[in-house]
C-alpha positions in Angstrom: 0.0 0.0 0.0 1.5 3.4 -1.0 1.9 6.4 1.2 -0.6 9.1 0.3 0.8 12.6 0.2 -0.6 16.1 -0.1 1.6 19.1 -1.0 0.8 22.6 0.2 3.2 24.9 -1.5 2.5 28.2 -3.3 5.7 28.1 -5.4 4.2 26.3 -8.3 7.4 25.0 -9.9 8.6 23.5 -6.5 5.2 22.0 -5.9 5.1 20.3 -9.3 8.7 19.1 -8.9 7.9 17.5 -5.6 4.9 15.8 -7.1 6.8 14.5 -10.1 9.6 13.0 -7.9 7.2 11.5 -5.3 5.0 9.9 -7.9 8.0 8.3 -9.5 8.4 6.2 -6.3 6.7 2.8 -6.1 5.7 3.2 -2.5 4.1 6.7 -2.5 1.6 8.8 -4.4 0.6 12.5 -4.4 -3.2 12.6 -3.8 -3.6 16.4 -3.7 -1.7 19.6 -4.5 -2.6 23.0 -3.0 -1.1 26.3 -4.1 -2.7 28.4 -1.3 -3.6 28.0 2.3 -7.3 28.6 2.2 -8.0 25.8 -0.3 -5.8 23.4 1.7 -7.6 24.4 4.9 -11.0 23.6 3.3 -10.1 20.3 1.7 -7.3 18.6 3.6 -9.4 17.0 6.3 -11.7 15.4 3.6 -8.7 13.8 1.8 -6.9 12.9 5.1 -3.5 11.9 3.5 -0.8 10.0 5.4 1.6 12.8 5.0 1.3 16.6 4.2 4.3 18.5 2.9 3.6 22.0 4.2 5.2 25.3 3.3 5.4 27.8 6.2 5.0 31.2 4.4 2.0 30.8 2.0 0.7 34.0 0.3 -2.6 34.0 2.2 -1.6 32.5 5.6 1.0 30.6 7.6 1.3 26.9 7.2 1.7 26.7 11.0 -1.9 28.1 11.4 -3.2 25.4 9.0 -1.6 22.6 11.1 -2.9 24.1 14.4 -6.5 24.1 13.0 -6.4 20.7 11.3 -4.1 18.6 13.7 -7.0 17.4 15.9 -9.2 16.7 12.9 -6.5 14.6 11.2 -4.9 12.5 13.9 -3.5 9.9 11.5 -1.9 12.5 9.2 1.8 13.5 9.7 2.9 17.1 8.8 6.3 17.9 7.5 7.3 21.5 7.2 9.3 22.1 4.0 10.5 25.7 3.9 13.3 28.1 3.4 12.8 29.6 6.9 15.2 28.5 9.6 14.3 31.1 12.3 14.0 29.6 15.8 10.5 31.0 16.4 9.1 29.4 13.2 10.8 26.1 13.9 9.4 25.8 17.4 6.0 27.2 16.5 5.8 24.5 13.8 6.7 21.7 16.2 4.4 23.1 18.9 1.5 23.2 16.3 2.0 19.5 15.6 4.5 19.2 12.7 6.5 16.0 13.1 9.3 17.0 10.6 11.1 20.1 9.5 13.0 20.3 6.2 14.9 23.1 4.6 14.1 23.5 0.9 17.7 23.1 -0.1 17.6 19.5 0.9 18.1 16.9 -1.8 15.1 15.0 -3.1 16.5 11.8 -1.7 16.4 13.4 1.8 12.8 14.6 1.2 11.7 11.1 0.1 13.5 9.3 3.0 11.9 11.9 5.4 8.4 11.0 4.1 9.0 7.3 4.7 10.5 8.1 8.1 7.6 10.2 9.3 5.1 7.7 8.0 6.9 5.0 10.1 6.8 7.1 13.2 10.0 9.1 12.9 10.6 12.9 13.2 12.9 13.8 10.3 14.7 17.2 10.4 17.3 18.9 8.4 20.7 18.8 10.2 20.7 22.5 10.9 17.2 22.3 12.4 18.1 19.3 14.5 21.0 21.3 16.0 18.7 24.2 16.8 16.3 21.8 18.7 19.2 20.3 20.6 20.6 23.7 21.6 17.2 24.8 22.7 16.8 21.8 25.1 20.4 22.2 26.3 19.7 25.8 27.1 16.4 24.9 28.8 18.2 22.3 30.9 20.8 24.8 32.0 18.1 27.3 32.9 16.3 24.6 35.0 19.6 23.7 36.7 20.3 27.4 37.5 16.8 27.8 39.1 17.2 24.6 41.0 20.3 26.0 42.6 18.5 28.9 44.1 17.6 28.8 47.8 13.9 29.2 48.8 14.6 32.7 50.0 16.3 33.6 46.7 13.3 32.2 44.8 11.0 34.3 47.0 13.1 37.4 46.2 13.2 36.7 42.5 9.4 36.3 42.5 9.0 39.7 44.2 11.4 41.2 41.7 9.3 39.8 38.9 6.3 41.6 40.5 8.1 44.9 40.1 8.9 45.4 43.8 11.9 47.6 44.7 14.7 46.4 47.0 13.3 48.5 49.9 9.9 47.0 49.4 11.3 43.5 49.4 13.3 44.2 52.5 10.2 45.5 54.3 8.1 42.6 53.1 10.7 40.0 54.2 11.8 41.8 57.4 15.4 41.9 56.2 17.9 44.7 55.4 18.3 46.2 52.0 22.0 45.0 52.1 20.7 41.4 52.6 18.3 41.8 49.7 21.3 43.0 47.5 23.4 40.1 48.6 20.6 37.6 47.7 20.1 39.4 44.3 23.9 39.1 43.6 23.7 35.3 44.3 20.6 35.0 42.0 22.5 36.8 39.1 25.5 34.5 39.6 23.5 31.3 39.7 21.4 32.2 36.7 24.3 33.5 34.7 22.7 36.9 34.1 23.9 40.5 34.5 20.8 42.5 35.6 17.3 42.4 37.0 15.6 42.3 33.6 17.5 39.2 32.5 16.9 37.5 35.8 13.2 38.2 35.7 12.9 37.2 32.0 14.6 33.9 32.7 12.4 33.3 35.8 9.2 34.0 33.8 10.4 31.9 30.9 10.9 29.0 33.2 7.5 29.5 34.9 5.7 29.4 31.5 
């Protein structure tokens, strides 16, 4: 049984090139082509292909938005982003929306074909540069968690109050300690979180909480 594939790509030549190469394979077939987001959004759930090759920046909408809207309606369909965008926010927004693969358009057709087979069999194919971004992201998250874990309960309390916009004097009054003690705790917080100022510390704290 062949893998059914839909292509959502507004660059007509690339869309047709993908279709031609995919249909040349004995184990896969393009069952639909879409050249804009709205048409894809209206029709994809009726077709329910095994795999959707999705461009991010369509002329009328973002491919990420299409995945977010259709992911629950199409539980057995796997989405692969195939795009020229490598920005962190687009990568993570795509994965968060439900994409199981992320390929850069410069990839060879062999890589694209193997990625379709891979995602169909439960894998999560990514271009090398994207996989590195994902790894770095989790390494950074891990180091942030470690830094926050090193804070004492009092330091966490003071960081929480800083995030609420309280001044050192207000924190000192609230915790019945001197301003110098507050400053000492804040210095320890900066050192443990590897930050240089209050804004960076609060941003890191809020990022972790979310």
